[in-house]
MIMIMAR-272696 format. One record per residue (C-alpha): residue number from 1; residue in three letters; x, y, z. Coordinates in nm, 4 decimals. Layout:
N
    k    r         u         v         w
  NUM  ala         X         Y         Z
...
//
This chain:
449
    k    r         u         v         w
    1  met    4.2026  -13.9990    0.8258
    2  tyr    4.5117  -14.2164    0.8099
    3  ser    4.5917  -14.5891    0.8518
    4  asp    4.7854  -14.7364    1.1415
    5  lys    5.0435  -14.8474    0.8885
    6  ser    5.1390  -14.4963    0.7851
    7  val    5.0636  -14.3019    1.1029
    8  pro    5.3636  -14.0916    1.2141
    9  ser    5.4805  -14.2389    1.5443
   10  asp    5.7950  -14.3578    1.7280
   11  val    5.7047  -14.5896    2.0129
   12  asp    6.0739  -14.6592    2.0930
   13  ala    6.1313  -14.2867    2.1557
   14  glu    5.8242  -14.2762    2.3800
   15  glu    5.9490  -14.5672    2.5914
   16  ala    6.2980  -14.4143    2.6032
   17  ile    6.1495  -14.1011    2.7573
   18  ile    5.9844  -14.3048    3.0284
   19  gly    6.3046  -14.5012    3.0887
   20  ala    6.5127  -14.1831    3.1144
   21  cys    6.2727  -14.0279    3.3607
   22  leu    6.2831  -14.3415    3.5807
   23  ile    6.6649  -14.3723    3.5616
   24  asp    6.7478  -14.0070    3.6319
   25  pro    6.4292  -13.8128    3.7297
   26  glu    6.6164  -13.4990    3.8479
   27  gly    6.8077  -13.4714    3.5218
   28  ala    6.5607  -13.5954    3.2643
   29  ile    6.2147  -13.4742    3.3766
   30  pro    6.2838  -13.0981    3.3658
   31  asp    6.4195  -13.1347    3.0084
   32  val    6.1299  -13.3459    2.8933
   33  val    5.8406  -13.1682    3.0611
   34  gly    5.8924  -12.8476    2.8663
   35  ala    5.9204  -13.0315    2.5350
   36  val    5.6340  -13.2759    2.5213
   37  gly    5.2998  -13.3441    2.6868
   38  ala    5.1270  -13.6677    2.7792
   39  ser    4.8627  -13.6128    2.5093
   40  glu    5.1301  -13.6185    2.2402
   41  phe    5.2280  -13.9844    2.2967
   42  tyr    5.0920  -14.2153    2.0282
   43  arg    5.0667  -14.5274    2.2414
   44  glu    4.8067  -14.4539    2.5056
   45  lys    4.9772  -14.6468    2.7864
   46  asn    5.2950  -14.4450    2.7374
   47  gly    5.0946  -14.1252    2.7745
   48  trp    4.9377  -14.2569    3.0962
   49  thr    5.2774  -14.3508    3.2397
   50  phe    5.4302  -14.0131    3.1505
   51  asp    5.1268  -13.8429    3.3086
   52  ala    5.1877  -14.0338    3.6346
   53  ile    5.5557  -13.9331    3.6343
   54  val    5.4699  -13.5651    3.5847
   55  thr    5.2016  -13.5785    3.8603
   56  leu    5.4560  -13.7109    4.1106
   57  trp    5.7210  -13.4638    4.0043
   58  leu    5.4948  -13.1605    4.0309
   59  gly    5.3891  -13.2767    4.3751
   60  gly    5.7467  -13.2956    4.4951
   61  glu    5.7306  -13.6740    4.5321
   62  arg    6.0057  -13.9235    4.4508
   63  val    5.9934  -14.0627    4.0996
   64  asn    6.0931  -14.4290    4.0570
   65  gln    5.9432  -14.7557    3.9423
   66  ile    5.7743  -14.8146    4.2753
   67  thr    5.6140  -14.4674    4.3151
   68  val    5.5062  -14.4542    3.9491
   69  ala    5.3488  -14.8039    3.9762
   70  lys    5.1583  -14.6933    4.2867
   71  glu    5.0349  -14.3755    4.1085
   72  leu    4.9167  -14.5771    3.8126
   73  glu    4.7494  -14.8205    4.0477
   74  arg    4.5762  -14.5302    4.2253
   75  val    4.4193  -14.4136    3.8974
   76  gly    4.3320  -14.7665    3.7915
   77  arg    4.5746  -14.7992    3.5018
   78  leu    4.8597  -15.0151    3.6234
   79  glu    4.7178  -15.3374    3.4889
   80  ser    4.6308  -15.1702    3.1575
   81  ile    4.9923  -15.0702    3.0883
   82  gly    5.1253  -15.4187    3.1617
   83  gly    5.2092  -15.3781    3.5331
   84  val    5.5487  -15.3132    3.6898
   85  ala    5.7039  -15.5376    3.4272
   86  tyr    5.6402  -15.2761    3.1599
   87  leu    5.8126  -15.0078    3.3631
   88  ser    6.1118  -15.2415    3.4099
   89  gln    6.1141  -15.3010    3.0329
   90  cys    6.1323  -14.9278    2.9620
   91  val    6.4278  -14.8909    3.2033
   92  ala    6.6054  -15.1998    3.0651
   93  gln    6.5969  -15.0796    2.7048
   94  thr    6.7174  -14.7236    2.7906
   95  pro    7.0924  -14.7431    2.8570
   96  thr    7.1223  -14.3831    2.9749
   97  ser    6.9101  -14.0786    3.0503
   98  val    7.1242  -13.8589    2.8225
   99  gly    6.9326  -13.7474    2.5178
  100  ala    6.5883  -13.7492    2.6785
  101  asp    6.5121  -13.4038    2.5296
  102  ser    6.5955  -13.5463    2.1845
  103  tyr    6.3468  -13.8289    2.2321
  104  ala    6.0894  -13.5678    2.3379
  105  arg    6.1402  -13.3702    2.0176
  106  ile    6.0903  -13.6860    1.8114
  107  val    5.7633  -13.7647    1.9878
  108  arg    5.6393  -13.4115    1.9512
  109  thr    5.7250  -13.4069    1.5797
  110  cys    5.5246  -13.7248    1.5247
  111  ser    5.2291  -13.5785    1.7195
  112  phe    5.2463  -13.2568    1.5129
  113  asn    5.2334  -13.4521    1.1856
  114  arg    4.9433  -13.6635    1.3014
  115  arg    4.7518  -13.3468    1.3787
  116  leu    4.8581  -13.1956    1.0492
  117  ile    4.7055  -13.4868    0.8602
  118  ser    4.3808  -13.4531    1.0602
  119  ile    4.3582  -13.0770    1.0079
  120  gly    4.4301  -13.1162    0.6394
  121  gly    4.1122  -13.3184    0.6123
  122  gln    3.9214  -13.0510    0.8019
  123  ile    4.0420  -12.7790    0.5647
  124  cys    3.9307  -12.9925    0.2707
  125  ala    3.5877  -13.0044    0.4304
  126  val    3.5832  -12.6216    0.4505
  127  gly    3.6445  -12.6081    0.0769
  128  tyr    3.3358  -12.8282    0.0149
  129  glu    3.1218  -12.5772    0.2042
  130  asn    3.1649  -12.3262   -0.0769
  131  leu    3.1939  -12.0280    0.1574
  132  pro    3.2957  -11.6740    0.0595
  133  pro    3.6754  -11.6624    0.0098
  134  thr    3.7482  -11.4399    0.3142
  135  thr    3.5387  -11.6658    0.5387
  136  ala    3.6907  -11.9854    0.4040
  137  met    4.0425  -11.8433    0.4410
  138  gly    3.9771  -11.7266    0.7974
  139  arg    3.8488  -12.0700    0.9025
  140  ser    4.1360  -12.2492    0.7302
  141  gln    4.3961  -12.0225    0.8921
  142  glu    4.2416  -12.0850    1.2315
  143  lys    4.2620  -12.4592    1.1889
  144  leu    4.6236  -12.4429    1.0752
  145  leu    4.7158  -12.2220    1.3722
  146  thr    4.5828  -12.4757    1.6179
  147  leu    4.8844  -12.6835    1.5259
  148  thr    5.1168  -12.4478    1.7142
  149  gly    4.8769  -12.4024    2.0002
  150  leu    4.8348  -12.0356    1.9078
  151  met    4.4558  -12.0502    1.8875
  152  gly    4.3911  -12.2099    2.2191
  153  gly    4.2705  -12.5285    2.0522
  154  ala    4.4052  -12.7727    2.3116
  155  gly    4.0636  -12.8453    2.4541
  156  leu    4.0141  -12.9720    2.8078
  157  arg    4.3436  -12.9970    3.0020
  158  ser    4.4083  -13.1145    3.3554
  159  leu    4.5353  -12.8739    3.6205
  160  his    4.8712  -13.0518    3.6417
  161  glu    4.9194  -13.0073    3.2631
  162  ile    4.8576  -12.6389    3.3031
  163  ala    5.0800  -12.6225    3.6116
  164  thr    5.3568  -12.8010    3.4160
  165  glu    5.3406  -12.5603    3.1247
  166  arg    5.3392  -12.2542    3.3501
  167  arg    5.5898  -12.3760    3.6079
  168  glu    5.8389  -12.0951    3.5370
  169  glu    5.5655  -11.8300    3.5518
  170  ile    5.4428  -11.9685    3.8857
  171  glu    5.7926  -11.9678    4.0346
  172  ala    5.8441  -11.6091    3.9179
  173  trp    5.5165  -11.5071    4.0752
  174  leu    5.5976  -11.6852    4.4044
  175  thr    5.9251  -11.4956    4.4238
  176  lys    5.7478  -11.1561    4.4103
  177  pro    5.3664  -11.2040    4.4143
  178  glu    5.3016  -10.8306    4.4628
  179  thr    5.4420  -10.7398    4.1218
  180  ala    5.2473  -10.7138    3.8010
  181  val    5.1896  -11.0433    3.6228
  182  gly    5.1949  -10.8753    3.2853
  183  thr    5.4231  -10.6304    3.1036
  184  pro    5.4284  -10.2830    3.2672
  185  ser    5.2426  -10.0125    3.0768
  186  gly    5.5160   -9.7613    3.1542
  187  phe    5.2946   -9.5682    3.3959
  188  pro    5.3712   -9.6869    3.7547
  189  asp    5.0609   -9.5410    3.9112
  190  leu    4.8418   -9.7196    3.6571
  191  asp    5.0345  -10.0446    3.6835
  192  ser    4.9925  -10.0423    4.0622
  193  thr    4.6175  -10.0630    4.0057
  194  ile    4.5745  -10.2780    3.6931
  195  gly    4.8927  -10.4882    3.7263
  196  gly    5.0364  -10.4196    3.3837
  197  phe    4.9252  -10.5843    3.0617
  198  glu    4.8573  -10.9489    3.1353
  199  pro    4.8482  -11.2110    2.8563
  200  gly    4.5008  -11.3375    2.7791
  201  arg    4.3238  -11.0165    2.8942
  202  phe    4.1193  -10.7685    2.6908
  203  tyr    4.1648  -10.3995    2.7783
  204  val    3.9316  -10.1259    2.6537
  205  val    4.0428   -9.7641    2.6173
  206  ala    3.7412   -9.5470    2.5534
  207  ala    3.6822   -9.1708    2.5283
  208  arg    3.5187   -8.8915    2.3309
  209  pro    3.7182   -8.7279    2.0477
  210  ala    4.0238   -8.5197    2.1423
  211  met    4.0696   -8.6880    2.4800
  212  gly    4.3873   -8.8719    2.3690
  213  lys    4.2695   -9.2322    2.3487
  214  ser    4.4702   -9.3206    2.0341
  215  gln    4.7721   -9.1368    2.1709
  216  leu    4.7580   -9.3174    2.5029
  217  ser    4.7314   -9.6518    2.3252
  218  leu    5.0417   -9.5572    2.1253
  219  trp    5.2319   -9.4782    2.4447
  220  phe    5.1295   -9.8162    2.5828
  221  ala    5.2745   -9.9714    2.2629
  222  ile    5.5951   -9.7688    2.2894
  223  asn    5.6549   -9.8555    2.6574
  224  val    5.5929  -10.2267    2.6038
  225  ala    5.8270  -10.2233    2.3036
  226  arg    6.0929  -10.0442    2.4993
  227  ala    6.0732  -10.3324    2.7484
  228  gly    6.1770  -10.5612    2.4587
  229  lys    5.8338  -10.7075    2.3860
  230  pro    5.7027  -10.7218    2.0292
  231  val    5.3928  -10.5041    1.9652
  232  ala    5.1367  -10.5162    1.6890
  233  ile    4.9273  -10.2095    1.6085
  234  phe    4.6165  -10.2214    1.3836
  235  ser    4.4837   -9.8770    1.2969
  236  leu    4.1619   -9.8178    1.1131
  237  glu    4.1843   -9.4417    1.1428
  238  met    4.5431   -9.3392    1.0730
  239  thr    4.8000   -9.4458    0.8135
  240  glu    5.1257   -9.6145    0.9101
  241  phe    5.3131   -9.2916    0.8204
  242  ser    5.0886   -9.0841    1.0513
  243  leu    5.1450   -9.3277    1.3326
  244  leu    5.5193   -9.3200    1.2777
  245  leu    5.5175   -8.9391    1.2966
  246  arg    5.3043   -8.9471    1.6171
  247  ile    5.5410   -9.1906    1.7801
  248  val    5.8559   -8.9924    1.6926
  249  leu    5.7132   -8.6536    1.7788
  250  gly    5.5774   -8.7770    2.1089
  251  arg    5.9013   -8.9426    2.2100
  252  ala    6.1069   -8.6356    2.1056
  253  gly    5.8654   -8.3931    2.2670
  254  leu    5.8412   -8.1947    1.9424
  255  asn    5.5476   -7.9835    1.8228
  256  arg    5.4963   -8.0425    1.4493
  257  tyr    5.2910   -7.7266    1.4182
  258  ser    5.5718   -7.5053    1.5421
  259  leu    5.7306   -7.5542    1.1994
  260  arg    5.4513   -7.3463    1.0463
  261  val    5.5193   -7.0445    1.2597
  262  ala    5.6740   -6.7626    1.0560
  263  gly    6.0057   -6.6233    1.1630
  264  val    6.1758   -6.9333    1.3143
  265  ser    6.5500   -6.9188    1.2675
  266  glu    6.7439   -7.1558    1.0499
  267  ala    6.9497   -7.2648    1.3483
  268  trp    6.6320   -7.3455    1.5517
  269  leu    6.4917   -7.5366    1.2544
  270  glu    6.8106   -7.7385    1.2089
  271  glu    6.8112   -7.8220    1.5811
  272  trp    6.4485   -7.9371    1.5547
  273  arg    6.5259   -8.1569    1.2565
  274  glu    6.8308   -8.3099    1.4249
  275  lys    6.6253   -8.4069    1.7307
  276  phe    6.3611   -8.5589    1.5081
  277  arg    6.6196   -8.7595    1.3111
  278  gln    6.7889   -8.8857    1.6307
  279  thr    6.4559   -8.9926    1.7829
  280  leu    6.3574   -9.1551    1.4543
  281  gly    6.6682   -9.3693    1.4725
  282  asp    6.5858   -9.4754    1.8273
  283  val    6.2212   -9.5438    1.7511
  284  ser    6.3044   -9.7431    1.4403
  285  ser    6.4775  -10.0032    1.6474
  286  leu    6.1674  -10.0725    1.8585
  287  pro    5.9917  -10.4068    1.7971
  288  ile    5.6643  -10.2489    1.6723
  289  trp    5.4709  -10.3690    1.3735
  290  ile    5.1907  -10.1553    1.2155
  291  asp    4.9045  -10.2622    0.9890
  292  asp    4.6849   -9.9834    0.8470
  293  thr    4.4803  -10.2110    0.6178
  294  ala    4.1397  -10.0559    0.5523
  295  asp    3.8423  -10.2587    0.6789
  296  val    4.0705  -10.5317    0.8252
  297  thr    3.8694  -10.8161    0.9794
  298  thr    3.9221  -10.9728    1.3172
  299  ala    3.9985  -11.3071    1.1537
  300  thr    4.2810  -11.1425    0.9518
  301  val    4.4087  -10.9653    1.2674
  302  arg    4.4185  -11.2928    1.4608
  303  ala    4.6041  -11.4728    1.1857
  304  arg    4.8661  -11.1942    1.1534
  305  val    4.9217  -11.1742    1.5282
  306  ala    4.9598  -11.5490    1.5448
  307  gln    5.2205  -11.5340    1.2706
  308  leu    5.4051  -11.2570    1.4523
  309  lys    5.4014  -11.4556    1.7756
  310  ala    5.5238  -11.7678    1.5995
  311  ser    5.8185  -11.5744    1.4394
  312  arg    5.9074  -11.3697    1.7461
  313  asn    5.8174  -11.6289    2.0206
  314  asp    5.6154  -11.3625    2.1992
  315  val    5.3848  -11.0662    2.1577
  316  gly    5.3772  -10.8184    2.4431
  317  leu    5.0755  -10.6182    2.3281
  318  val    4.8199  -10.5931    2.0471
  319  val    4.6543  -10.2541    1.9888
  320  phe    4.3385  -10.2480    1.7839
  321  asp    4.2451   -9.8801    1.7318
  322  tyr    3.8787   -9.8040    1.6637
  323  gly    3.7640  -10.1586    1.7213
  324  asp    3.4053  -10.0831    1.6249
  325  leu    3.5198   -9.9965    1.2709
  326  ala    3.6534  -10.3453    1.1882
  327  gly    3.5494  -10.4853    0.8521
  328  asp    3.3579  -10.7855    0.9927
  329  ser    3.0295  -10.7858    0.7985
  330  asp    2.8289  -11.0581    0.9794
  331  gly    2.5497  -10.9693    1.2204
  332  glu    2.1893  -10.8735    1.1780
  333  asn    2.2490  -10.5101    1.2693
  334  glu    2.5224  -10.2707    1.3836
  335  gln    2.4896  -10.3680    1.7489
  336  gln    2.5263  -10.7372    1.6654
  337  arg    2.8243  -10.6635    1.4394
  338  val    3.0096  -10.4684    1.7085
  339  ser    2.9260  -10.7327    1.9671
  340  asn    3.0768  -11.0017    1.7424
  341  ile    3.3939  -10.7941    1.6888
  342  thr    3.4381  -10.7442    2.0658
  343  arg    3.3806  -11.1077    2.1356
  344  arg    3.6466  -11.2037    1.8811
  345  leu    3.8958  -10.9584    2.0189
  346  lys    3.8501  -11.1140    2.3595
  347  ala    3.8769  -11.4626    2.2103
  348  met    4.1988  -11.3548    2.0381
  349  ala    4.3460  -11.2375    2.3686
  350  met    4.2647  -11.5699    2.5378
  351  gly    4.3450  -11.7937    2.2382
  352  leu    4.6795  -11.6388    2.1538
  353  his    4.7611  -11.5637    2.5219
  354  val    4.8468  -11.2037    2.4509
  355  pro    4.7093  -10.8756    2.5973
  356  val    4.4823  -10.6930    2.3568
  357  val    4.3895  -10.3196    2.3825
  358  gly    4.0748  -10.2193    2.1981
  359  val    4.0230   -9.8446    2.1398
  360  tyr    3.6595   -9.7236    2.1263
  361  gln    3.4709   -9.4009    2.1000
  362  leu    3.2057   -9.3135    2.3560
  363  asn    2.8573   -9.1944    2.2618
  364  arg    2.7454   -8.8325    2.2687
  365  glu    2.5506   -8.8756    2.5926
  366  val    2.8756   -8.7893    2.7777
  367  glu    2.8335   -8.4292    2.6690
  368  lys    2.5090   -8.4041    2.8626
  369  leu    2.6813   -8.4761    3.1957
  370  gly    2.7594   -8.1974    3.4344
  371  asn    3.1268   -8.2916    3.4869
  372  lys    3.1665   -8.4773    3.1549
  373  arg    3.3359   -8.7754    3.3184
  374  pro    3.2124   -9.0870    3.1351
  375  thr    3.0761   -9.4096    3.2810
  376  leu    3.0325   -9.7586    3.1443
  377  ala    2.6867   -9.6630    3.0207
  378  his    2.8487   -9.4350    2.7593
  379  leu    3.0200   -9.7171    2.5679
  380  arg    2.8645   -9.7572    2.2270
  381  met    2.6870  -10.0981    2.2204
  382  ser    2.8020  -10.1033    2.5824
  383  gly    2.6571  -10.4382    2.6904
  384  arg    2.8939  -10.6602    2.4929
  385  ile    3.2028  -10.4448    2.5331
  386  glu    3.1520  -10.4108    2.9082
  387  ala    3.0941  -10.7895    2.9461
  388  asp    3.3979  -10.8955    2.7422
  389  ala    3.6491  -10.6398    2.8766
  390  asp    3.8709  -10.7371    3.1691
  391  val    3.9661  -10.3744    3.2227
  392  val    3.7933  -10.0593    3.0978
  393  leu    3.9868   -9.7304    3.0968
  394  met    3.8031   -9.4081    3.0168
  395  leu    3.9727   -9.0705    2.9578
  396  tyr    3.8818   -8.7199    3.0629
  397  arg    4.0666   -8.3917    3.0105
  398  pro    3.9175   -8.1039    3.2083
  399  ala    4.1148   -7.8441    3.0056
  400  tyr    3.9409   -7.9465    2.6855
  401  tyr    3.5948   -7.8776    2.8232
  402  arg    3.7000   -7.5560    2.9895
  403  glu    3.8355   -7.4315    2.6559
  404  met    3.5131   -7.5360    2.4827
  405  glu    3.3208   -7.3172    2.7336
  406  asn    3.5746   -7.0300    2.6952
  407  glu    3.6736   -7.0722    3.0644
  408  pro    4.0211   -7.0064    3.1983
  409  val    4.2237   -7.3287    3.2497
  410  pro    4.3911   -7.3543    3.5962
  411  pro    4.7629   -7.4422    3.5724
  412  glu    4.7090   -7.7772    3.7478
  413  glu    4.4600   -7.8801    3.4816
  414  glu    4.6455   -7.7569    3.1695
  415  his    4.8139   -8.0951    3.1066
  416  leu    4.5942   -8.3195    3.3205
  417  leu    4.4709   -8.6455    3.1681
  418  glu    4.2508   -8.8467    3.4026
  419  val    4.2461   -9.2209    3.3401
  420  leu    3.9219   -9.3472    3.4873
  421  ile    3.9406   -9.7201    3.5688
  422  arg    3.5689   -9.7973    3.5319
  423  lys    3.5998  -10.1746    3.5398
  424  gln    3.8580  -10.4259    3.6512
  425  arg    3.7501  -10.7865    3.6644
  426  asp    3.9591  -10.8796    3.9647
  427  gly    4.0789  -10.5480    4.1050
  428  ala    3.9968  -10.2001    4.2180
  429  thr    3.8576   -9.9086    4.0168
  430  gly    3.9655   -9.5482    4.0605
  431  thr    4.1340   -9.2554    3.8831
  432  val    4.5007   -9.2215    3.7820
  433  pro    4.6289   -8.8745    3.6752
  434  leu    4.8733   -8.8567    3.3817
  435  tyr    5.0576   -8.5668    3.2160
  436  phe    4.9454   -8.5005    2.8560
  437  asp    5.1012   -8.2370    2.6294
  438  arg    4.8552   -8.2177    2.3389
  439  arg    5.1036   -8.0085    2.1321
  440  thr    5.3605   -8.2826    2.1186
  441  gly    5.1540   -8.5846    2.2073
  442  arg    5.3758   -8.6710    2.5049
  443  ile    5.2168   -8.8645    2.7871
  444  ala    5.3956   -8.9371    3.1123
  445  ser    5.3417   -9.0130    3.4782
  446  met    5.3103   -8.7075    3.6964
  447  glu    5.5974   -8.8079    3.9291
  448  arg    5.8361   -8.8491    3.6329
  449  leu    5.8125   -8.4895    3.5106
//
């Protein structure tokens, strides 16, 4: 793909990193570890040496020429790098450990450009395949996004590489292991069971119509955004304006249909408008992005989320409303198409390391049940969705079914929304009651009323 003569590299910077880590391990290693990985060194022996340094450091061992040499000898690479003499050479030509982070940035830049050259060739190969434009664009975008590590394209990595990258997360978890790993949903009772929204996990919210599945997913988005985390919402059922109204009315606790009631006073109407405007101002400052593109494909969603994460340095939640309506056209039949969509949503969660909520509608078989509480068997095309989901939340409102049967609704059921945790890959199942005001769209925890 490129010749050795033109390959982007800086061997001097690589050796300076090694020298700095050996001269001042306590000062240099923490700065360097977060900026560059062993696989990004151009000269293989420099990558091996840096790998040995990080291994010792992660294990709490002393880092110096003697210990690094012994570690390299243990893995059978000391002779290949040139022995202890090479380590001494790296130390001798590095006058100070100051600037180690700058050397790391140089090495990483060279590594990025080498990969860019390689991926450029792969994109050219896609062009020669003469694929449909949307398919070719999706594949090309995925290849480009691997450059930033946003597509999970790092391949096989050792445990100590993973431990190095996640060192801060590990320390935070060790400080308080009982807390949620992910961002809280805003509903404490639910978080105590599912642990919040954890990056890399795929969450399914499923229900029959009128149960509040889209509204609950919006409240998840609002609560995550209020915690300062960027949120992306992809809606295949509602326009961006409709979503904005739902968010504002729900946060303000306003009933939009009360405006249609004859006889409301001008003073009441002005008070209603003022509350709406005030809430609109608050909501507008939330880090929420909405895409209501018709027939959006999962490849497009993945690319747009990756771009948002690159620009904002984080994405706290991705909501994909009505996941089975995505515009992906491949698959021999509807079941295969939905299976492919679900698999890609799960892959997006893992590849981009973000939590993804997919909203689905349950099949009509629920209506044949005596108590109308759905199970996993009621997921449309349930096999694939059930297999890919890390957590499955199903919704049930007893008041809805009582009203349908013209039965009186007990006060305790009027605003009851049951969240049925039907699957959790590494946790318990159960039922969490929430408060749901269908007139305003407000959803809250029972104890916060």
